[in-house]
Each structure stands twice: as structure tokens, then as C-alpha cells.
C-alpha positions as CSV (number, residue, x, y, z in Angstrom):
1,M,69.2,75.7,126.5
2,T,72.3,75.4,128.6
3,R,71.8,75.9,132.3
4,G,73.7,78.9,133.7
5,L,74.4,80.6,130.4
6,L,71.7,83.3,130.6
7,T,70.9,83.1,134.3
8,P,70.6,86.6,135.9
9,K,73.7,87.8,137.6
10,R,74.1,91.1,139.5
11,G,75.7,93.8,137.3
12,Q,75.6,91.8,134.1
13,H,73.4,92.2,131.1
14,N,72.7,90.3,127.9
15,V,74.5,91.2,124.7
16,I,74.1,90.1,121.0
17,D,77.3,88.7,119.6
18,D,78.4,90.7,116.5
19,I,80.0,87.6,114.9
20,D,77.4,84.9,115.2
21,G,74.3,86.7,116.5
22,F,73.8,84.6,119.7
23,K,72.7,86.2,122.9
24,I,75.4,86.0,125.6
25,R,76.1,87.5,129.0
26,S,78.3,90.6,129.0
27,D,80.9,89.0,131.3
28,K,81.6,86.4,128.6
29,T,82.3,89.0,125.9
30,R,85.4,90.7,124.6
31,K,85.8,93.7,122.2
32,D,88.2,93.0,119.4
33,W,90.4,95.4,117.4
34,R,87.7,96.1,114.8
35,G,85.2,97.2,117.5
36,F,83.1,94.0,117.4
37,I,81.7,92.6,120.7
38,S,81.9,88.9,120.6
39,S,82.2,85.8,122.8
40,K,85.7,84.9,124.0
41,G,85.6,81.9,121.6
42,N,84.9,84.2,118.5
43,W,87.4,86.8,119.6
44,S,90.3,87.4,117.2
45,E,93.5,89.2,117.9
46,R,94.9,91.8,115.5
47,H,97.4,90.3,113.1
48,P,101.0,91.5,113.8
49,Q,101.5,92.3,110.1
50,L,98.9,95.1,110.3
51,T,101.0,97.1,112.8
52,L,104.2,97.2,110.7
53,R,105.3,100.5,109.4
54,P,107.4,100.6,106.2
55,R,110.8,102.1,106.3
56,S,111.3,105.3,104.4
57,E,113.3,104.9,101.2
58,T,115.8,107.3,99.8
59,I,115.9,106.9,96.1
60,N,119.0,108.5,94.6
61,V,119.9,108.1,91.0
62,V,123.7,107.6,90.7
63,D,124.1,108.9,87.1
64,P,121.0,110.9,86.0
65,R,120.6,111.7,82.4
66,T,118.0,113.7,80.5
67,R,115.9,111.9,77.9
68,P,117.3,112.4,74.5
69,T,115.2,114.3,71.9
70,D,113.2,112.0,69.6
71,K,114.6,111.7,66.0
72,F,112.1,110.8,63.4
73,V,113.2,109.4,60.0
74,T,110.8,110.5,57.3
75,S,112.5,109.0,54.2
76,V,115.3,106.5,53.8
77,D,117.8,106.8,50.9
78,P,118.8,103.2,50.0
79,A,122.3,104.4,49.0
80,S,123.0,105.7,52.5
81,L,122.3,102.3,54.0
82,N,125.2,100.6,52.2
83,Q,127.8,103.2,53.2
84,R,130.0,102.7,56.1
């Protein structure tokens, strides 16, 4: 056991690290953005990409058209295919 790691210090208490489970003194801990209490070596800062907010988009259609009605062919007359 490392000397001085868990020696009593006035106003401090022991805490279990949420990341690796070791017992550490409360003055050697930090609380990260997820709410985990961990040692300063295990502490991770919030990634900047998580704080970005997307820009709102305005989607405007330049030339809107309605969908044409479906036309179904039930029978084909071979004579009508050769006419132009």
C-alpha cells in the first residue's frame, strides 16, 4: 500500500472510484459530466461535439408538383404499338 494515499486527513473521507473501483481520498477526486466520481487520472472531459446544436433548416421546394395519377394498362393491342 502506498504511504500517504489513505492516511487520515481532517475534513476528508474515503470514496470508491466509479470507474475502476479503488478506494481513494475525496480530495483526489473529480466529478465528470456523466456524474461519475473518479480519480483525477480517470476523469474525462466532455467531448466538444456533444455540445453542438444543429442549425435549423428551411426546406423550400422551388417547383412543387402533385403526383400524377397512376395509369394501369390492362391489355395491349399489338397493332397500336407499331403506330406512330
